[in-house]
C-alpha positions as a printed Julia matrix, in Angstrom:
743×3 Matrix{Float64}:
 67.82    6.04   -0.27
 66.78    3.19    2.03
 63.61    3.11    4.08
 65.63    3.46    7.25
 67.17    6.7     5.96
 63.91    8.1     4.67
 61.7     7.25    7.64
 61.97    7.89   11.36
 60.96    4.54   12.85
 60.67    5.7    16.47
 56.9     6.45   16.24
 56.33    2.79   15.35
 58.27    1.46   18.35
 56.28    0.01   21.26
 57.78    0.66   24.71
 56.75   -1.81   27.42
 56.58   -1.41   31.19
 59.26   -4.07   31.74
 61.82   -1.97   29.87
 61.68   -3.91   26.63
 60.8    -2.47   23.24
 59.36   -4.05   20.12
 58.38   -3.18   16.59
 56.35   -4.9    13.92
 57.35   -4.94   10.25
 55.59   -6.11    7.12
 58.11   -8.11    5.07
 57.72   -8.45    1.32
 59.24  -11.2    -0.81
 58.66  -14.21    1.46
 57.81  -17.24   -0.66
 58.54  -20.36    1.37
 58.83  -21.71    4.89
 62.6   -21.7     4.6
 62.57  -17.9     4.52
 61.38  -17.85    8.14
 64.43  -19.52    9.63
 66.89  -17.49    7.53
 65.33  -14.16    8.46
 64.96  -14.94   12.16
 68.51  -16.3    12.41
 70.02  -13.25   10.69
 68.1   -10.74   12.83
 68.87  -12.51   16.11
 72.56  -12.12   15.3
 72.2    -8.32   15.38
 73.66   -6.76   18.49
 70.87   -5.84   20.91
 68.11   -8.0    19.42
 66.56  -10.37   21.97
 64.0   -12.05   19.75
 62.71  -12.04   16.17
 59.53  -13.88   15.18
 58.08  -14.0    11.68
 54.46  -14.93   10.99
 54.39  -16.59    7.56
 50.59  -16.25    7.33
 50.45  -12.45    7.4
 54.16  -11.7     6.69
 54.39   -9.83   10.0
 57.8    -9.71   11.69
 58.08   -8.82   15.38
 61.46   -7.76   16.77
 62.07   -7.3    20.51
 65.07   -5.69   22.2
 66.19   -4.27   25.55
 69.32   -2.4    24.42
 68.4     1.32   24.45
 70.97    1.98   21.72
 69.46   -0.48   19.23
 68.1     1.16   16.08
 65.36   -0.84   14.29
 66.63    0.56   10.99
 69.46   -1.99   11.32
 66.86   -4.72   10.87
 65.51   -3.02    7.75
 69.01   -2.8     6.26
 69.76   -6.45    7.11
 66.56   -7.56    5.4
 67.35   -5.39    2.37
 70.75   -7.1     1.99
 68.93  -10.45    2.08
 66.61   -9.37   -0.71
 63.51   -8.55    1.36
 61.75   -5.21    1.64
 60.48   -4.3     5.11
 58.38   -1.42    6.36
 56.4    -0.69    9.55
 53.38   -2.98    9.77
 50.05   -1.32    9.04
 47.01   -3.54    8.6
 45.5    -1.69    5.66
 48.83   -1.42    3.82
 49.49   -5.12    4.42
 46.08   -6.06    3.0
 46.68   -3.9    -0.07
 50.07   -5.51   -0.65
 48.59   -9.0    -0.32
 45.85   -8.12   -2.8
 48.47   -6.87   -5.26
 50.53  -10.04   -4.75
 47.46  -12.19   -5.47
 46.79  -10.27   -8.67
 50.43  -10.65   -9.71
 50.37  -14.41   -9.12
 47.17  -14.68  -11.13
 48.81  -12.78  -14.02
 51.9   -15.01  -13.84
 49.64  -18.07  -13.86
 47.65  -16.84  -16.86
 50.78  -16.07  -18.88
 52.4   -19.43  -18.04
 49.22  -21.33  -18.91
 48.74  -19.51  -22.21
 52.38  -20.03  -23.19
 52.43  -23.69  -22.14
 49.37  -24.55  -24.23
 50.7   -22.87  -27.36
 54.2   -24.34  -27.02
 52.71  -27.78  -26.49
 50.81  -27.47  -29.78
 54.07  -26.7   -31.57
 55.93  -29.5   -29.74
 53.3   -32.11  -30.66
 53.67  -31.08  -34.29
 57.46  -31.52  -34.09
 57.2   -34.9   -32.32
 54.78  -36.29  -34.89
 56.82  -34.78  -37.74
 60.05  -36.38  -36.54
 58.6   -39.82  -37.24
 56.98  -38.79  -40.53
 58.15  -36.22  -43.04
 58.76  -32.86  -41.33
 61.5   -30.84  -43.02
 64.43  -29.46  -41.01
 63.4   -25.94  -41.97
 59.85  -26.4   -40.63
 61.17  -28.01  -37.45
 63.56  -25.11  -36.88
 60.72  -22.64  -37.46
 58.56  -24.36  -34.84
 61.46  -24.41  -32.39
 62.11  -20.69  -32.89
 58.4   -19.95  -32.47
 58.47  -21.96  -29.23
 61.51  -19.96  -28.1
 59.76  -16.69  -28.95
 56.88  -17.7   -26.68
 58.83  -19.48  -23.93
 61.61  -16.99  -23.2
 59.49  -13.91  -22.39
 56.84  -16.07  -20.7
 59.43  -17.76  -18.45
 61.15  -14.44  -17.72
 57.82  -12.98  -16.6
 55.98  -15.91  -15.0
 59.08  -17.39  -13.36
 59.78  -14.27  -11.28
 58.47  -15.7    -7.97
 60.89  -18.63   -8.21
 63.85  -16.62   -9.49
 63.46  -13.98   -6.74
 63.14  -16.64   -4.04
 66.21  -18.48   -5.32
 68.28  -15.29   -5.43
 67.2   -14.38   -1.89
 68.34  -17.79   -0.65
 71.64  -17.65   -2.52
 72.42  -14.17   -1.17
 72.61  -15.62    2.32
 74.34  -18.79    1.09
 71.28  -20.98    1.61
 69.43  -23.36   -0.71
 65.66  -23.82   -0.88
 63.52  -25.74   -3.36
 63.34  -22.72   -5.68
 67.12  -22.85   -6.32
 67.21  -26.18   -8.2
 63.83  -25.4    -9.79
 65.15  -22.09  -11.14
 68.37  -23.71  -12.3
 66.45  -26.49  -14.04
 64.2   -23.98  -15.82
 67.13  -21.83  -16.96
 69.21  -24.79  -18.13
 66.28  -26.32  -20.01
 65.72  -23.0   -21.78
 69.42  -22.45  -22.42
 69.96  -25.97  -23.73
 66.9   -25.62  -25.95
 68.28  -22.42  -27.45
 71.64  -24.07  -28.15
 70.0   -27.11  -29.74
 67.7   -24.91  -31.82
 70.63  -22.81  -33.04
 72.44  -26.03  -34.01
 69.36  -27.27  -35.96
 68.93  -30.43  -33.87
 65.69  -32.35  -33.6
 64.84  -31.72  -29.97
 64.15  -28.73  -27.72
 62.69  -28.54  -24.23
 60.81  -25.23  -24.09
 57.53  -27.02  -23.29
 58.96  -28.77  -20.22
 60.29  -25.54  -18.72
 57.08  -23.55  -19.15
 54.8   -26.4   -18.02
 56.85  -26.75  -14.84
 56.41  -23.03  -14.14
 52.65  -23.3   -14.73
 52.07  -26.22  -12.37
 54.22  -24.76   -9.6
 52.4   -21.41   -9.9
 49.08  -23.22   -9.47
 50.21  -24.52   -6.09
 51.65  -21.18   -5.01
 48.5   -19.26   -5.95
 46.24  -21.67   -4.05
 48.51  -21.48   -0.99
 48.44  -17.68   -1.08
 44.65  -17.66   -1.48
 44.23  -19.84    1.61
 46.45  -17.52    3.67
 44.46  -14.46    2.58
 41.21  -16.14    3.57
 42.63  -17.0     6.98
 43.72  -13.41    7.63
 40.43  -11.92    6.41
 38.27  -14.06    8.67
 40.62  -13.82   11.66
 40.32  -10.05   11.46
 36.62  -10.33   12.32
 37.48  -10.79   16.0
 37.17   -7.01   16.34
 33.48   -7.3    15.45
 32.88   -9.08   18.77
 33.84   -5.98   20.72
 31.22   -3.48   21.86
 31.53   -0.07   20.22
 29.83    1.92   22.99
 29.23    1.68   26.73
 26.84    3.36   29.18
 28.72    4.89   32.12
 26.88    5.47   35.41
 27.89    8.76   37.03
 27.79    9.46   40.77
 24.68   11.57   40.19
 22.88    8.57   38.71
 23.01    9.98   35.19
 23.79    7.54   32.37
 26.27    8.76   29.73
 26.91    6.98   26.41
 30.66    6.81   25.7
 32.93    4.97   23.22
 34.11    1.61   24.53
 37.68    2.85   24.17
 36.96    5.5    26.84
 36.08    2.93   29.53
 38.51    2.84   32.48
 39.1     0.5    35.4
 36.62    1.06   38.29
 34.04    2.71   36.02
 30.47    1.63   36.69
 28.64    0.58   33.54
 24.97   -0.05   32.9
 24.52   -3.15   30.73
 21.04   -3.29   29.22
 19.32   -6.45   27.9
 20.66   -7.47   24.49
 23.87   -5.43   24.8
 27.38   -6.8    24.42
 29.54   -6.27   27.51
 32.33   -3.76   26.65
 34.87   -4.63   29.39
 35.75   -7.24   31.99
 34.16   -6.59   35.35
 32.2    -7.67   38.42
 28.42   -7.39   38.79
 27.51   -4.95   41.59
 23.8    -4.58   40.91
 20.9    -6.37   39.23
 20.74   -9.88   37.86
 20.42  -11.42   34.43
 21.35  -14.37   32.27
 24.53  -13.92   30.22
 25.71  -15.72   27.09
 29.39  -16.5    27.77
 29.94  -18.95   24.92
 32.7   -16.63   23.68
 34.78  -17.38   26.79
 33.75  -20.82   28.01
 32.13  -22.41   24.97
 29.12  -23.25   27.15
 25.94  -22.54   25.16
 23.68  -22.58   28.21
 23.37  -19.02   29.62
 24.78  -18.35   33.08
 23.03  -16.49   35.86
 24.85  -13.22   36.56
 24.19  -11.66   39.96
 26.11   -9.59   42.48
 29.73  -10.76   42.69
 29.76  -12.61   39.36
 32.71  -11.97   37.02
 31.8   -11.14   33.42
 34.0   -10.74   30.35
 34.05   -8.38   27.4
 32.26   -9.78   24.38
 29.65  -11.67   26.41
 25.99  -10.76   25.78
 23.47   -9.71   28.43
 20.26  -11.6    27.67
 17.6   -10.55   30.17
 17.61   -7.91   32.92
 19.73   -4.78   33.32
 22.88   -5.13   35.43
 25.5    -2.77   36.82
 29.14   -3.71   36.2
 32.27   -2.44   37.95
 35.12   -2.55   35.42
 38.21   -4.57   36.35
 39.92   -4.62   32.93
 39.4    -2.4    29.9
 40.99   -1.52   26.58
 43.63   -4.01   25.48
 43.69   -5.78   28.85
 40.39   -7.66   28.52
 40.14  -11.41   28.07
 38.92  -10.87   24.49
 42.15   -9.04   23.65
 44.1   -11.77   25.43
 42.45  -14.28   23.06
 43.61  -12.11   20.15
 47.19  -12.04   21.47
 47.22  -15.77   22.16
 45.93  -16.35   18.64
 48.65  -14.25   17.03
 51.39  -15.88   19.1
 50.16  -19.37   18.28
 49.99  -18.64   14.55
 53.58  -17.4    14.67
 54.67  -20.58   16.43
 52.93  -22.81   13.89
 54.36  -20.89   10.95
 57.83  -22.11   11.94
 56.93  -25.55   10.59
 59.37  -26.47    7.82
 57.92  -28.52    4.98
 59.36  -31.85    3.96
 60.17  -30.7     0.44
 62.3   -27.81    1.71
 64.17  -30.18    4.01
 64.85  -32.51    1.1
 66.04  -29.61   -1.08
 68.8   -28.73    1.4
 70.53  -32.0     0.64
 69.33  -32.59   -2.92
 70.54  -29.42   -4.62
 74.2   -29.48   -3.44
 74.58  -33.15   -4.44
 73.15  -32.57   -7.93
 75.22  -29.46   -8.57
 78.37  -31.21   -7.36
 77.68  -34.15   -9.69
 77.29  -31.86  -12.71
 80.48  -29.97  -11.89
 82.38  -33.23  -11.37
 81.11  -34.49  -14.73
 82.42  -31.43  -16.55
 85.8   -31.51  -14.81
 86.15  -35.28  -15.24
 85.56  -35.26  -19.01
 87.88  -32.3   -19.47
 90.61  -34.15  -17.59
 89.88  -37.22  -19.72
 90.73  -35.23  -22.83
 87.26  -34.78  -24.28
 86.23  -31.56  -26.02
 84.75  -28.66  -24.12
 81.48  -29.04  -26.08
 81.15  -32.71  -25.09
 81.93  -31.93  -21.43
 79.34  -29.14  -21.35
 76.67  -31.22  -23.11
 77.25  -34.13  -20.73
 77.17  -31.87  -17.65
 73.94  -30.27  -18.87
 72.49  -33.73  -19.48
 73.26  -34.55  -15.84
 71.48  -31.4   -14.69
 68.49  -32.04  -16.98
 68.12  -35.67  -15.97
 68.34  -34.64  -12.32
 66.11  -31.59  -12.73
 64.06  -31.6    -9.53
 60.73  -31.92  -11.35
 60.05  -35.26   -9.69
 61.19  -33.94   -6.33
 59.16  -30.76   -6.8
 56.08  -32.85   -7.62
 56.7   -35.57   -5.01
 54.99  -33.7    -2.18
 52.5   -31.36   -3.98
 51.12  -34.15   -6.18
 50.18  -36.24   -3.15
 48.84  -33.17   -1.36
 46.57  -32.27   -4.26
 45.2   -35.8    -4.7
 44.73  -36.34   -0.95
 43.1   -32.93   -0.55
 40.71  -33.8    -3.38
 39.81  -37.09   -1.71
 39.16  -35.33    1.59
 37.14  -32.68   -0.23
 34.87  -35.36   -1.66
 34.46  -36.67    1.9
 33.38  -33.24    3.13
 36.72  -32.19    4.63
 38.22  -28.91    3.41
 41.88  -28.08    4.03
 42.85  -24.52    4.96
 46.62  -25.08    4.98
 48.88  -26.53    2.33
 50.97  -28.52    4.82
 48.02  -29.7     6.94
 48.32  -33.24    5.6
 51.95  -33.53    6.68
 51.09  -32.35   10.2
 47.96  -34.51   10.46
 50.06  -37.56    9.68
 52.25  -36.94   12.74
 49.34  -36.78   15.2
 49.55  -39.06   18.23
 47.26  -37.06   20.55
 43.81  -35.6    19.85
 42.28  -32.99   22.15
 38.54  -32.34   21.8
 36.45  -29.44   22.93
 33.06  -30.67   24.18
 30.34  -28.24   23.22
 29.63  -28.26   19.49
 32.47  -30.68   18.79
 31.76  -33.97   20.55
 28.16  -32.81   20.87
 25.89  -31.42   18.18
 26.09  -27.61   17.91
 22.34  -27.09   18.42
 20.74  -28.12   21.76
 17.71  -30.4    21.59
 14.94  -31.58   23.94
 16.44  -34.83   25.16
 13.22  -35.97   26.89
 10.98  -35.11   23.92
  9.8   -38.71   23.66
  8.19  -38.43   27.1
  6.15  -35.29   26.28
  2.9   -35.03   24.33
  3.66  -33.8    20.8
  0.96  -31.09   20.8
  2.14  -29.78   24.16
  5.73  -29.7    22.87
  4.65  -27.82   19.73
  2.75  -25.24   21.8
  5.81  -24.73   24.02
  8.04  -24.27   20.96
  5.56  -21.82   19.4
  5.46  -19.73   22.58
  9.28  -19.85   22.71
  9.4   -17.85   19.47
  8.52  -14.72   21.45
 11.53  -14.99   23.79
 15.1   -13.85   23.18
 16.45  -16.42   25.62
 18.84  -18.81   23.81
 17.21  -21.9    25.33
 13.83  -20.73   24.08
 15.37  -20.18   20.66
 16.81  -23.71   20.71
 13.37  -25.1    21.6
 11.68  -23.19   18.76
 14.27  -24.31   16.2
 14.1   -27.89   17.45
 10.39  -28.09   16.61
 10.67  -25.95   13.48
  8.08  -23.39   14.61
  7.55  -20.26   12.49
  4.37  -18.52   13.76
  4.4   -16.99   17.27
  1.38  -16.59   19.54
 -0.13  -13.09   19.67
 -0.17  -10.85   22.77
  2.79  -12.45   24.53
  3.98  -10.74   27.72
  7.47  -11.21   29.16
  8.47  -11.0    32.8
 12.26  -10.41   32.87
 14.18  -13.19   34.54
 11.07  -15.37   34.89
  9.52  -16.27   31.54
  6.78  -15.41   29.05
  3.01  -15.91   29.06
 -0.06  -15.56   26.86
 -3.63  -16.8    26.61
 -4.62  -19.49   24.12
 -7.99  -21.2    23.75
 -9.16  -19.41   26.89
 -6.39  -20.83   29.06
 -3.21  -19.17   30.32
  0.0   -20.48   28.81
  3.39  -20.01   30.51
  6.99  -20.88   29.58
  9.96  -20.21   31.84
 11.24  -21.19   35.25
  9.52  -23.88   37.27
  8.47  -21.34   39.89
  7.02  -19.04   37.2
  4.92  -21.91   35.85
  3.96  -23.19   39.31
  5.67  -26.55   38.83
  8.09  -28.66   40.79
 10.93  -30.37   38.93
 10.93  -34.15   39.41
 14.12  -35.38   41.08
 14.17  -38.26   38.6
 14.53  -35.78   35.73
 17.5   -33.94   37.26
 19.17  -37.26   38.08
 18.73  -38.57   34.54
 19.98  -35.41   32.81
 22.45  -33.78   35.23
 23.93  -31.42   32.66
 20.66  -30.36   31.04
 18.94  -26.97   31.31
 15.29  -27.25   32.38
 12.38  -25.17   31.05
  8.88  -25.48   32.49
  5.69  -25.17   30.43
  2.04  -24.98   31.49
 -1.14  -24.64   29.45
 -4.15  -24.71   31.73
 -3.91  -27.99   33.63
 -1.43  -29.53   31.21
  2.23  -29.21   32.16
  5.69  -30.43   31.24
  9.33  -29.9    32.16
 11.63  -29.88   29.12
 15.26  -30.98   29.48
 17.36  -29.16   26.85
 20.82  -30.51   26.27
 23.41  -30.93   23.55
 23.37  -34.54   22.39
 26.51  -36.38   21.32
 27.22  -36.56   17.61
 25.64  -39.73   16.2
 28.9   -41.64   15.73
 30.97  -40.05   18.5
 31.49  -43.25   20.51
 32.37  -45.36   17.45
 34.8   -42.75   16.14
 36.51  -42.38   19.51
 36.99  -46.15   19.71
 38.39  -46.23   16.16
 40.82  -43.4    16.93
 41.98  -45.16   20.08
 42.53  -48.3    17.98
 44.89  -46.22   15.81
 47.09  -45.76   18.9
 46.03  -42.15   19.45
 45.71  -40.66   22.95
 42.4   -38.82   23.45
 41.59  -35.93   25.81
 38.83  -33.37   26.42
 39.62  -29.75   27.32
 36.44  -27.76   27.93
 35.32  -24.46   29.37
 32.07  -26.08   30.5
 31.2   -27.09   34.04
 32.58  -30.4    35.29
 29.0   -31.67   35.7
 28.48  -31.2    31.95
 31.84  -32.63   30.84
 32.03  -35.74   33.02
 28.98  -37.56   31.51
 30.3   -36.96   27.98
 33.77  -38.26   28.86
 32.26  -41.29   30.61
 29.96  -42.15   27.69
 32.86  -41.94   25.24
 35.35  -43.76   27.42
 37.76  -40.81   27.58
 39.49  -40.81   30.96
 41.64  -37.7    30.5
 39.38  -34.63   30.69
 39.49  -31.12   32.13
 36.62  -28.7    32.71
 36.25  -24.99   33.48
 39.25  -23.91   31.4
 39.61  -20.44   29.89
 41.4   -19.91   26.54
 44.8   -19.22   28.12
 44.6   -22.38   30.25
 43.76  -24.47   27.19
 46.77  -23.07   25.33
 48.98  -23.75   28.35
 47.87  -27.39   28.52
 48.47  -27.85   24.79
 51.92  -26.31   25.19
 52.61  -28.81   27.97
 51.66  -31.71   25.72
 53.88  -30.41   22.92
 56.76  -29.9    25.35
 56.53  -33.6    26.2
 57.0   -34.43   22.54
 53.36  -35.09   21.68
 51.99  -34.14   18.24
 48.6   -32.63   19.03
 45.46  -32.35   16.91
 42.94  -29.92   18.44
 39.28  -30.22   17.43
 37.1   -27.29   18.5
 34.44  -24.89   17.32
 34.04  -21.89   19.62
 35.63  -18.46   19.49
 37.26  -19.35   22.79
 38.89  -22.31   21.01
 40.6   -20.17   18.35
 43.89  -19.72   20.28
 43.97  -23.46   21.03
 43.31  -24.33   17.39
 46.17  -22.07   16.34
 48.48  -23.31   19.11
 48.11  -27.02   18.35
 50.36  -28.76   15.84
 47.3   -29.16   13.61
 43.6   -28.42   14.09
 40.12  -29.16   12.78
 36.7   -27.6    13.3
 33.15  -28.35   12.14
 31.49  -26.14    9.52
 29.17  -24.84   12.27
 32.15  -23.33   14.11
 32.61  -19.61   14.59
 34.3   -17.89   11.64
 37.39  -17.06   13.71
 37.78  -20.74   14.63
 37.29  -21.93   11.05
 39.97  -19.45    9.98
 42.51  -20.86   12.43
 41.64  -24.52   11.79
 43.8   -26.38    9.29
 40.76  -28.38    8.18
 36.98  -27.88    8.32
 34.43  -30.7     8.03
 30.77  -30.35    7.02
 29.23  -33.53    8.43
 27.26  -33.69   11.69
 29.27  -36.84   12.41
 32.68  -37.05   14.06
 33.99  -39.54   11.5
 35.79  -36.86    9.39
 38.38  -36.55   12.17
 39.26  -40.22   11.73
 39.13  -39.95    7.94
 41.53  -36.99    7.98
 44.06  -38.83   10.16
 43.85  -42.05    8.11
 44.22  -40.21    4.8
 47.09  -38.07    6.14
 49.02  -41.15    7.24
 48.45  -42.75    3.85
 49.52  -39.53    2.11
 52.68  -39.32    4.24
 53.57  -42.86    3.19
 53.04  -41.94   -0.46
 55.13  -38.77   -0.04
 58.0   -40.8     1.35
 57.61  -43.34   -1.45
 57.75  -40.51   -4.0
 60.89  -39.1    -2.43
 62.45  -42.56   -2.52
 61.37  -43.01   -6.15
 63.02  -39.69   -7.0
 66.15  -40.7    -5.08
 66.37  -44.16   -6.69
 65.79  -42.64  -10.12
 68.67  -40.25   -9.56
 70.88  -43.0    -8.14
 70.6   -44.88  -11.45
 70.27  -41.94  -13.85
 73.14  -39.78  -12.59
 75.96  -42.33  -13.09
 74.67  -43.2   -16.57
 74.46  -39.51  -17.51
 77.89  -38.78  -16.03
 79.33  -41.62  -18.11
 78.16  -39.83  -21.25
 75.6   -42.43  -22.32
 72.63  -40.05  -22.11
 71.79  -37.45  -24.71
 69.78  -34.36  -23.76
 66.72  -35.92  -25.43
 66.99  -39.08  -23.34
 67.65  -36.94  -20.26
 64.48  -34.94  -20.9
 62.48  -38.13  -21.48
 63.85  -39.69  -18.3
 63.08  -36.52  -16.37
 59.5   -36.58  -17.66
 59.26  -40.29  -16.89
 60.27  -39.78  -13.28
 57.71  -37.0   -12.94
 55.04  -39.27  -14.42
 56.02  -42.05  -12.03
 55.61  -39.96   -8.88
 52.34  -38.54  -10.22
 50.92  -42.02  -10.83
 52.0   -43.08   -7.35
 50.29  -39.99   -5.91
 47.02  -41.07   -7.55
 46.86  -43.94   -5.06
 45.62  -41.34   -2.57
 42.32  -41.12   -4.47
 40.78  -43.84   -2.29
 40.06  -43.56    1.4
 39.53  -46.8     3.26
 36.39  -46.54    5.33
 36.51  -47.61    8.94
 34.68  -50.78    9.97
 31.89  -49.18   12.02
 28.17  -48.85   11.55
 27.47  -46.56    8.63
 23.68  -46.36    8.78
 22.05  -43.13    9.84
 21.85  -43.04   13.61
 20.03  -40.64   15.9
 21.95  -38.29   18.11
 22.96  -40.0    21.35
 21.86  -38.58   24.65
 24.45  -38.05   27.35
 23.57  -40.43   30.15
 24.03  -39.86   33.81
């Protein structure tokens, strides 16, 4: 009985206000990017289906329709005929399935590795014995022992490739797993025939080693996808669990955040996370909105100000009138944008799969033509079969299968040693296509932690006292000041005046830190002119006073890296949620003329979509939670290690340096790797262009075919090793201080 017959799917259907309906399925058995196009194409051909989108990262399929007579069970049956099992998407069930799949891949990998090592020991003994004094009986024994290990190991460990190949063949398609599976089976079959005929050579080791190396790549790819899903799921942790509703009577009632409705009045206390979007109708405070805008400096929230769910109230209590709640908040919109962008990116088809579409039919046709040709020429059936198998062995897609992964592994290792970690297996291919780079400002072009940019103008002892007093404040600017000076021990008996600052007494003199008015100071006009984007904190200790300008400095090599990227022919832009007054000095200092400020996450995604629609290949570099949809929407993305977890999860690469140079290194290495990938594909093609005619002419024995096959694999591997070096850019490499943003 099918799932559709056993389960009523109507409870899992989502009905929308515009008359459309949709349903999400978890699809099992997806192994390559080629599966995406086949599944989506087949489902869109169903009567009534308007759209079908498959997310390769979490295996989630979304089907949308408007026809009231459409039954989603038709989609389940279609997928079943294609060899895929589908069921309604449930997060917990999906995570359990992925965990089971990871365990299965690990078992396959262990079996293939164990078998390959033992068969190789036997093969080395046979090879050395063939040139010395091994007896035919001993050689046959070693071959049969190899067969006893290889056949069950290949049958078990090769399942991912065999299932994928069968799924493709069922819908009359060819992916890379089809020629790989055929090569494995033919190598095993030919080895059995040769062993039964007491010949010198068998190829069990080649078949099992190929399975082992391919499983290594598949397991690592699956592990990266699981990590991405696990961290991306933490977006829910940014939502408030409870809210405080203000009743008409003035009573405050604690309710679940899910019970908040539009037009409710909520009391937001200091330190609380805002549970819904709304407008301030009472009180004033400073609010941390880095989630939405990326701006680390807190914003004053007073009557009429719009606030968003997920932001944090830092100082005084405020009253909020709710304008959006539940799944309609901006935080949920970020989640939806993120999911949509990931689905769009997952449609990327890898170069190896594209090559396989043309490679496999040509090879199979050549083998069939060889068999038919020799039969028509009057040769024996045995000779025709042996020659055809030699053609298939010599053209076994080992070199093609290794052409791309070998370069990816070597290039990824080189980037790893440079402090750049790849989160996606095809990130290198997409990085190589980049012609436009879009930067976020805060925490990306600038250092993630604000610093006192006028520290050199302030007495060191006074600065240390200010930082020590700042330890007693929860204000983020005070925290940045304390961390900047590395203070650990707060002053005793500190009093805080909400919205103004903090004070204490030290050495018989009053000490204050906060607003200029609170400290009785006037801010010099020269200071505001010199640091227009900086936040100012006043400090007074007796008669000694200072005004501290706290700002995020540019990364030490930002200007040099931007110039080097521009020299590569790359167009550079800045898209930021910060104020224009904060973005303009950064863009001017870096020489970037194309910049936008005050953008929310949806507007960033829209601008990236516009660039992509014009044919640009976009690299997005960002770090904030508000950047996560943009990172997922871009063709490829990078983030610093200091980025929010959700942003790191969506980025295709993460770099650990406080410099911007890794962005340039990643692009340079990716372009070099793409060149090596193309060279490897050409090497594989040229090898086949020479080897196939010779094999078809009957001049190649299975032994020579196996040796040639191994030789071609060795050749592409050696070529891939050229990616071990990364040419450094010709800019100053010495340690440089963080650059201030000038006016």
